[in-house]
N, C-alpha and C positions, 0 to 999 in steps of 0.2 A: 427781768430787763434783758433786752436783746441788743447787743453791740454788733457793729458791722465787721469788726476785726478784733483779733486778740489784743492788738495795741490799744484800741479804744476801750476794750474791756478792762485792761489794766488801769487806764486813766480814770475810768468811772469808779473803780474800786479805790484808787488813791483819793478820789473826791468824796468817798464815804458811802457809796452804795454797797449793799451786802454782797459779799463774794458768792454766797450760796444761792443767790437769786439772779446771777449773771450768766448769760450764755452768748454764743457767737453765731451769727448767721449773716453771710454777706448779701449784698444786693445782687441782682441778676440782670441779664440782658434778654429782652424779648420784644419783637420777634428776633430770631436768630438771623443775622445778616449773611451768614455763610462765609467760608474761607475765601481769601483772595490769592493772588499770585505774585504780588510785588512787581507788577508789570512795568510801572514807571520808575520805580526805584528811588523815590524821594523820601526824605524824612518829613514827619508831620507833627505839628503841634496843634492841639485843639483845647481851647479853654478861654477863660477871661483874661484879657490883656491887662494885668495888674501886677504890682510888685510881688505880692505873696505867691503868685503863680510862677515866679522865676523867669519872667520874660526878659529881664536884664541879663540874667545868666545865659539864657538861650541865645540872645543876639550876640553877646560877647563870645560865646563858644563858636558861633559861625564866622566871626571875624578871624578866629584862630584857624578854622578849617579852610578858609579861603576857597570856597567853591568845591570842596571835596565831594559834596553831595548837595543837591538842591534841597531847600527847606521850604515847605508850604505851611503857612500859618492861618488857622481858622479861629475867629473869635472877635470880640470887641471889648472895649474898656478904656480906662484912663491912659494906658500906655500905647494906644493906637497910633499916636503921632510918631513915637519912636519906631514902631514896626513899619509904618509907611515910609519913614525916612531911610530905614535900613533897606527896604525893598527898592527905593529909588537909587540908592548907592550901589547896590550889589545885584547883579542879574540872577544870582543863585538863591536869593530870598524872595519869595512870592507871597504877597498878602492877599487872602481870598475873602476876608470879611466874614460876615455871619452866614452859616449854611444850615440847611435842614438836616435832620438825622440821617435820612437816606443818602444825602450828598456826602455827609461826613463818612459814612460807612463805605461808600465808593472810593473816597480818597484813601481810607485806611487799607482797603483791599489792594490798592495800587502802590502802597508805601512799603519801603523796606523796613522802616522802624518808626515807632511813635516815641516822641520825646516828652517826658513828664518831669519838668524841672522845678516843681514847687519847692519853695523855701520854708513854707509853714506847714504845720500838720494838716492833713486832709482827713475827713471823716471816713472816706473809703477810697475813692479813685475809680469811679465808674468808667471813665474814658479808657483806662487800662483794661478793664474787663471787656469792653467793646472791641479794643484792639485784639485781645486774645481770641475773641469770637471770629474775627476776620483772619486769624492766623498771622498776626503781625506782632513781632517782639516789641518790647518796651525798654527804653533806657530811662531810668527814673532816679530822682534824688533819693539818697539813702537816708530817709527821714520818715518817721511816723508810719501811718497805715500803708502808704504806697510802697514802702520798703518791704512790708510783709507780703504784698501781692506779687512783687517782682523778685523771684528767686534768681539771684545773680548767677549767670552762666547757664541757666536752664531755659528760662522763658524771656530772658533779656539781660540787661546789665544795670548796675547801680553806680552812681558817682557821688562825690562829696557835695552836699548841698551848698549852693552859692558859689561853686568853684567852676568857672567856665573852662579853665584849662583841663580839669579832670573830665568834664563832660566832653570836650573835644577829643580827649584821649580815648574815652570809651567809644565814641562814635567812630574814630579812626580804627580802633581794634575791630569793631563790629564789621566795618566795611572791608577790612583786610582778611577776614575769615569767612568766605562765602559758604564753605561746607557747614560751619557752625551756624551761620545764618539760617540755612535750610533746616537744620535740626531744631533750632529755636522756634521756627515757624510751626512745625508740626507739634512740638511740645506746647506752644502757646494755645493752639487749637484744642489739644487734649486737656489742657488746664481749664479752658472754658467749658468743655463738655463734662468734666468731672465736678466743677464747682459753681458755674455761673449760668446754667440754663434755668428756664422757668420750671421745668419738671423737677430738677434737683432741688431748687429752692422751695418748691411746694412740699416735697417730702421732708425737708429739714424743718419747715415751719409746723407741719402737722406733728412731727416728733416733739418739737418744743411744747406745743399745746398739750400733747398727751402727757409729757413729763410734768407740766405745771398742774394739770388736773390730778395726776397721781399724787403729787405732793400735797395738794389741797385736801384730797380724800384722806391721806395719811394723818394730816394735822387734825382733821375732824374726828377721826377714829381715836386719836390720842386724847 
């Protein structure tokens, strides 16, 4: 069995799958969008506009920030009305609707940071890996698989799930430390190159197949 994160692996084992037959291999990003420059300096959210994705937390955090940094929101879903209303009230919230992958990557390249505020467990968090590919740090909820992807202080920051004040505080800290921002950017890109490229994923998958075949052969010989 292949789990996408160590967190997911533990959950599968808790659910009864055999520990000796579980391994971890993340998803990957292909084609590589290449690193960006954070030229426009906005924060970015990409995802379904629904409660489990933390949209309420996101919008409340930007109420606390009061225009400290523009927020661009990409996606659609049942909370679209709330997002549109927030964009109508505040010039620093911009709703962009649905976008194609290449358009999202362009927005990531120009962003200072990606916000990943999910309040529920994620199976992986591919948007974070895409952000790393564009050299964009991630501020994520400290919950489940996404907390495993975002090493606090190295490739981004984490905040208490469902806590807009803590999210706002992390964004404020990030904006107040431009030198650390720059370090997080190159670390994020290095994280992508080490873990989330197609070539790296291919090698991991072949190694898993080889291990499975070796185990099968050992059982047959026994």
